[in-house]
DSSP file (Angstrom, degrees, kcal/mol; ACC not computed):
  #  RESIDUE AA STRUCTURE BP1 BP2  ACC     N-H-->O    O-->H-N    N-H-->O    O-->H-N    TCO  KAPPA ALPHA  PHI   PSI    X-CA   Y-CA   Z-CA
    1    1 A M     >        0   0    0      0, 0.0     4,-1.7     0, 0.0     5,-0.2   0.000 360.0 360.0 360.0 -37.5  -52.3   21.8  -12.9
    2    2 A D  H  >  +     0   0    0      1,-0.2     4,-2.1     2,-0.2     5,-0.1   0.827 360.0  57.6 -60.4 -32.8  -49.1   23.5  -12.3
    3    3 A D  H  > S+     0   0    0      1,-0.2     4,-2.6     2,-0.2    -1,-0.2   0.934 105.3  51.0 -63.3 -46.1  -47.9   20.8  -10.0
    4    4 A D  H  > S+     0   0    0      1,-0.2     4,-1.5     2,-0.2    -1,-0.2   0.811 108.1  51.8 -59.3 -31.3  -48.4   18.2  -12.6
    5    5 A F  H  X S+     0   0    0     -4,-1.7     4,-1.8     2,-0.2    -1,-0.2   0.903 110.0  48.7 -70.7 -44.2  -46.4   20.2  -15.1
    6    6 A E  H  X S+     0   0    0     -4,-2.1     4,-2.0     1,-0.2     3,-0.5   0.953 110.5  51.3 -56.6 -51.8  -43.5   20.6  -12.6
    7    7 A F  H  X S+     0   0    0     -4,-2.6     4,-1.7     1,-0.3    -1,-0.2   0.850 107.5  53.1 -62.5 -35.2  -43.4   16.9  -11.8
    8    8 A G  H  X S+     0   0    0     -4,-1.5     4,-1.6     1,-0.2    -1,-0.3   0.850 107.2  51.7 -65.5 -34.7  -43.3   16.1  -15.4
    9    9 A D  H  X S+     0   0    0     -4,-1.8     4,-1.8    -3,-0.5    -2,-0.2   0.834 106.6  54.7 -66.9 -33.5  -40.3   18.4  -15.8
   10   10 A K  H  X S+     0   0    0     -4,-2.0     4,-2.1     2,-0.2    -2,-0.2   0.898 106.8  50.0 -63.8 -40.6  -38.5   16.6  -13.0
   11   11 A R  H  X S+     0   0    0     -4,-1.7     4,-2.2     1,-0.2    -1,-0.2   0.888 110.1  50.0 -70.8 -32.6  -38.9   13.3  -14.6
   12   12 A D  H  X S+     0   0    0     -4,-1.6     4,-2.4     2,-0.2    -1,-0.2   0.868 109.2  52.7 -64.9 -37.1  -37.6   14.7  -17.9
   13   13 A A  H  X S+     0   0    0     -4,-1.8     4,-2.2     2,-0.2    -2,-0.2   0.900 108.1  50.7 -65.0 -40.7  -34.6   16.1  -15.9
   14   14 A V  H  X S+     0   0    0     -4,-2.1     4,-1.9     2,-0.2    -2,-0.2   0.918 110.8  48.6 -63.6 -45.7  -33.9   12.7  -14.4
   15   15 A K  H  X S+     0   0    0     -4,-2.2     4,-1.4     1,-0.2    -1,-0.2   0.868 110.8  51.4 -66.7 -36.1  -34.0   11.1  -17.8
   16   16 A N  H  X S+     0   0    0     -4,-2.4     4,-0.7     1,-0.2    -1,-0.2   0.881 110.2  49.0 -63.9 -42.1  -31.7   13.7  -19.2
   17   17 A A  H  < S+     0   0    0     -4,-2.2     4,-0.5     1,-0.2     3,-0.4   0.830 109.9  50.5 -68.6 -33.5  -29.2   13.2  -16.4
   18   18 A E  H  < S+     0   0    0     -4,-1.9     3,-0.4     1,-0.2    -1,-0.2   0.815 108.0  53.7 -74.7 -28.8  -29.2    9.5  -16.8
   19   19 A A  H  < S+     0   0    0     -4,-1.4    -1,-0.2     1,-0.2    -2,-0.2   0.681  90.2  78.3 -81.5 -13.3  -28.5    9.8  -20.5
   20   20 A K  S  < S-     0   0    0     -4,-0.7     2,-0.3    -3,-0.4    -1,-0.2   0.901  97.1-123.6 -62.1 -41.9  -25.5   12.0  -20.0
   21   21 A G        +     0   0    0     -4,-0.5    -1,-0.2    -3,-0.4     2,-0.1  -0.978  55.2   6.1 138.1-151.2  -23.0    9.1  -19.0
   22   22 A F  S    S-     0   0    0     -2,-0.3     3,-0.0     1,-0.1    -3,-0.0  -0.346  71.9-106.3 -73.8 150.0  -20.8    8.2  -16.2
   23   23 A N    >>  -     0   0    0      1,-0.1     4,-2.2    -2,-0.1     3,-0.6  -0.672  26.0-141.8 -67.9 113.4  -20.6   10.1  -13.0
   24   24 A P  H 3> S+     0   0    0      0, 0.0     4,-1.9     0, 0.0     5,-0.2   0.843 102.8  53.5 -56.8 -31.1  -17.2   12.0  -13.1
   25   25 A G  H 3> S+     0   0    0      2,-0.2     4,-2.3     1,-0.2     5,-0.2   0.907 107.7  49.7 -66.3 -39.3  -16.7   11.4   -9.5
   26   26 A L  H <> S+     0   0    0     -3,-0.6     4,-2.6     2,-0.2     5,-0.2   0.908 109.4  52.4 -59.6 -45.6  -17.2    7.6  -10.0
   27   27 A V  H  X S+     0   0    0     -4,-2.2     4,-2.1     1,-0.2    -2,-0.2   0.883 110.5  46.6 -67.0 -38.5  -14.7    7.6  -12.8
   28   28 A V  H  X S+     0   0    0     -4,-1.9     4,-2.4    -5,-0.2    -1,-0.2   0.896 112.5  51.2 -66.2 -43.6  -12.0    9.4  -10.7
   29   29 A L  H  X S+     0   0    0     -4,-2.3     4,-2.2     1,-0.2     5,-0.2   0.903 111.2  47.0 -64.3 -38.5  -12.7    7.0   -7.8
   30   30 A L  H  X S+     0   0    0     -4,-2.6     4,-2.0     2,-0.2    -2,-0.2   0.904 112.7  49.6 -69.3 -37.7  -12.3    4.0  -10.1
   31   31 A V  H  X S+     0   0    0     -4,-2.1     4,-2.5    -5,-0.2     5,-0.2   0.926 112.2  46.9 -69.6 -39.7   -9.1    5.3  -11.6
   32   32 A V  H  X S+     0   0    0     -4,-2.4     4,-2.1     1,-0.2    -2,-0.2   0.910 114.6  46.3 -70.8 -36.6   -7.5    6.1   -8.2
   33   33 A V  H  X S+     0   0    0     -4,-2.2     4,-1.9    -5,-0.2    -1,-0.2   0.844 111.2  53.4 -76.7 -26.6   -8.4    2.7   -6.8
   34   34 A G  H  X S+     0   0    0     -4,-2.0     4,-2.3    -5,-0.2     5,-0.2   0.931 110.7  46.3 -62.7 -47.1   -7.2    1.0  -10.0
   35   35 A L  H  X S+     0   0    0     -4,-2.5     4,-2.5     1,-0.2    -2,-0.2   0.914 112.3  50.8 -69.0 -37.3   -3.9    2.7   -9.7
   36   36 A L  H  X S+     0   0    0     -4,-2.1     4,-2.6    -5,-0.2    -1,-0.2   0.920 110.3  48.6 -62.9 -40.4   -3.6    1.8   -6.1
   37   37 A L  H  X S+     0   0    0     -4,-1.9     4,-2.6     2,-0.2     5,-0.2   0.894 111.2  49.8 -66.5 -39.4   -4.4   -1.8   -6.7
   38   38 A I  H  X S+     0   0    0     -4,-2.3     4,-2.2     1,-0.2    -1,-0.2   0.909 111.5  50.5 -71.0 -36.3   -1.8   -2.0   -9.5
   39   39 A F  H  X S+     0   0    0     -4,-2.5     4,-2.6    -5,-0.2    -2,-0.2   0.969 113.5  44.7 -61.9 -51.2    0.8   -0.3   -7.2
   40   40 A L  H  X S+     0   0    0     -4,-2.6     4,-2.1     1,-0.2    -2,-0.2   0.910 115.0  46.5 -54.7 -50.1    0.1   -2.9   -4.3
   41   41 A I  H  X S+     0   0    0     -4,-2.6     4,-2.3     1,-0.2    -1,-0.2   0.892 111.8  52.1 -65.7 -42.2    0.1   -5.8   -6.6
   42   42 A G  H  X S+     0   0    0     -4,-2.2     4,-2.2    -5,-0.2    -1,-0.2   0.887 108.6  51.1 -59.2 -44.4    3.3   -4.6   -8.2
   43   43 A N  H  X S+     0   0    0     -4,-2.6     4,-2.8     2,-0.2    -2,-0.2   0.936 109.4  50.2 -55.2 -50.2    4.9   -4.3   -4.8
   44   44 A I  H  X S+     0   0    0     -4,-2.1     4,-2.1     1,-0.2    -2,-0.2   0.851 110.3  49.3 -59.1 -40.3    4.0   -7.8   -3.8
   45   45 A V  H  X S+     0   0    0     -4,-2.3     4,-2.5     2,-0.2    -1,-0.2   0.912 111.7  47.5 -68.4 -41.0    5.3   -9.2   -7.0
   46   46 A L  H  X S+     0   0    0     -4,-2.2     4,-3.2     2,-0.2    -2,-0.2   0.890 111.5  52.7 -68.3 -36.4    8.7   -7.4   -6.7
   47   47 A Y  H  X S+     0   0    0     -4,-2.8     4,-1.7     2,-0.2    -1,-0.2   0.934 109.7  47.8 -67.3 -40.6    8.9   -8.5   -3.0
   48   48 A M  H  X S+     0   0    0     -4,-2.1     4,-1.2     2,-0.2    -2,-0.2   0.903 113.7  48.4 -65.4 -39.8    8.4  -12.2   -4.0
   49   49 A Y  H >X S+     0   0    0     -4,-2.5     4,-2.4     1,-0.2     3,-1.0   0.979 111.8  48.5 -63.8 -51.4   11.0  -11.9   -6.7
   50   50 A A  H 3X S+     0   0    0     -4,-3.2     4,-1.7     1,-0.2    -1,-0.2   0.793 107.6  55.1 -62.2 -26.4   13.5  -10.3   -4.4
   51   51 A Q  H 3< S+     0   0    0     -4,-1.7    -1,-0.2    -5,-0.2    -2,-0.2   0.837 114.1  41.2 -71.5 -27.6   13.0  -12.9   -1.8
   52   52 A K  H << S+     0   0    0     -4,-1.2    -2,-0.2    -3,-1.0    -1,-0.2   0.873 126.5  29.8 -84.6 -39.5   13.8  -15.7   -4.3
   53   53 A N  H  < S+     0   0    0     -4,-2.4    -3,-0.2    -5,-0.2    -2,-0.2   0.682  95.5  85.5-102.6 -18.0   16.7  -14.1   -6.1
   54   54 A L  S  < S-     0   0    0     -4,-1.7     3,-0.1    -5,-0.3     0, 0.0  -0.646  79.3-114.1 -86.3 145.7   18.6  -11.8   -3.7
   55   55 A P        -     0   0    0      0, 0.0     3,-0.1     0, 0.0    -2,-0.1  -0.362  41.4 -93.1 -65.3 154.7   21.3  -13.2   -1.5
   56   56 A P        -     0   0    0      0, 0.0     2,-0.2     0, 0.0    -5,-0.0  -0.252  49.8 -98.5 -64.9 151.8   20.6  -13.2    2.3
   57   57 A K        -     0   0    0     -3,-0.1     2,-0.3     1,-0.1    -3,-0.0  -0.537  36.8-119.9 -75.9 144.2   22.0  -10.1    4.1
   58   58 A K        -     0   0    0     -2,-0.2     2,-0.2    -3,-0.1    -1,-0.1  -0.658  25.3-118.0 -80.6 140.1   25.3  -10.5    5.9
   59   59 A K        -     0   0    0     -2,-0.3    -1,-0.1     1,-0.1     3,-0.1  -0.513  30.9-106.8 -73.8 146.1   25.4   -9.9    9.5
   60   60 A K        -     0   0    0     -2,-0.2    -1,-0.1     1,-0.1     2,-0.1  -0.545  39.3-106.5 -69.7 134.3   27.6   -7.2   10.7
   61   61 A P        -     0   0    0      0, 0.0     2,-0.4     0, 0.0    -1,-0.1  -0.341  32.5-120.3 -65.5 141.3   30.7   -8.5   12.4
   62   62 A V        -     0   0    0      1,-0.1    -3,-0.0    -2,-0.1     5,-0.0  -0.630  28.9-120.8 -79.5 131.9   30.7   -8.1   16.2
   63   63 A S     >  -     0   0    0     -2,-0.4     4,-2.2     1,-0.1     5,-0.2  -0.231  16.3-118.8 -65.9 155.7   33.5   -5.9   17.5
   64   64 A K  H  > S+     0   0    0      1,-0.2     4,-3.0     2,-0.2     5,-0.2   0.923 114.5  57.8 -60.8 -42.1   36.0   -7.2   20.0
   65   65 A K  H  > S+     0   0    0      1,-0.2     4,-2.0     2,-0.2    -1,-0.2   0.869 109.0  45.0 -56.3 -41.4   35.0   -4.7   22.5
   66   66 A K  H  > S+     0   0    0      2,-0.2     4,-2.4     1,-0.2    -1,-0.2   0.869 111.9  51.5 -73.7 -37.0   31.4   -6.0   22.3
   67   67 A M  H  X S+     0   0    0     -4,-2.2     4,-2.4     2,-0.2    -2,-0.2   0.927 111.5  47.7 -64.3 -45.2   32.5   -9.6   22.5
   68   68 A K  H  X S+     0   0    0     -4,-3.0     4,-2.3     1,-0.2    -2,-0.2   0.911 110.6  51.4 -61.9 -40.5   34.6   -8.8   25.5
   69   69 A R  H  X S+     0   0    0     -4,-2.0     4,-1.9    -5,-0.2    -1,-0.2   0.900 110.2  49.7 -61.6 -43.2   31.7   -7.0   27.2
   70   70 A E  H  X S+     0   0    0     -4,-2.4     4,-2.2     1,-0.2    -2,-0.2   0.947 109.6  52.1 -64.0 -44.5   29.3  -10.0   26.5
   71   71 A R  H  X>S+     0   0    0     -4,-2.4     5,-2.2     1,-0.2     4,-0.9   0.913 108.7  49.4 -53.4 -46.1   31.8  -12.4   28.0
   72   72 A L  H  <5S+     0   0    0     -4,-2.3     3,-0.4     1,-0.2    -1,-0.2   0.866 107.2  54.3 -65.4 -32.4   32.1  -10.4   31.1
   73   73 A K  H  <5S+     0   0    0     -4,-1.9    -1,-0.2     1,-0.2    -2,-0.2   0.870 110.0  48.6 -67.3 -34.4   28.4  -10.2   31.5
   74   74 A Q  H  <5S-     0   0    0     -4,-2.2    -1,-0.2     2,-0.2    -2,-0.2   0.611 118.2-112.7 -82.2  -7.8   28.3  -14.1   31.3
   75   75 A G  T  <5S+     0   0    0     -4,-0.9     2,-0.5    -3,-0.4    -3,-0.2   0.598  73.8 130.6  92.8  11.1   31.0  -14.4   33.9
   76   76 A V      < -     0   0    0     -5,-2.2    -1,-0.3    -6,-0.2     2,-0.2  -0.854  58.3-123.2-102.4 131.4   33.7  -15.8   31.6
   77   77 A S        -     0   0    0     -2,-0.5     3,-0.1    -3,-0.1    -5,-0.0  -0.510  26.4-111.5 -77.2 141.8   37.0  -14.0   31.9
   78   78 A A    >   -     0   0    0     -2,-0.2     3,-1.2     1,-0.1    -1,-0.1  -0.436  39.8-100.3 -67.9 145.6   38.5  -12.6   28.6
   79   79 A P  T 3  S+     0   0    0      0, 0.0    -1,-0.1     0, 0.0     0, 0.0  -0.339 105.5  31.1 -59.4 145.9   41.6  -14.4   27.4
   80   80 A G  T 3         0   0    0     -3,-0.1    -2,-0.1     1,-0.0    -3,-0.0   0.541 360.0 360.0  83.3   7.0   44.8  -12.6   28.2
   81   81 A E    <         0   0    0     -3,-1.2    -3,-0.1    -4,-0.0    -1,-0.0   0.377 360.0 360.0-118.8 360.0   43.6  -11.0   31.4
């Protein structure tokens, strides 16, 4: 008879646990995942906005020294030499 009594207590404990509410670990997980999704979607929106509205990057000017070196590699003599 003692076994039946303990089994009945376990059922009551399960019912009481279900009645408490949400699992705190699940709530934390949902909040973290939600914040991560908001962050990622915000970054995508900002990236798309920047691609439309920002001017393209200017290329750095090539120095005369590098131009001379490139011409020598190609076999063309630099002017003035």
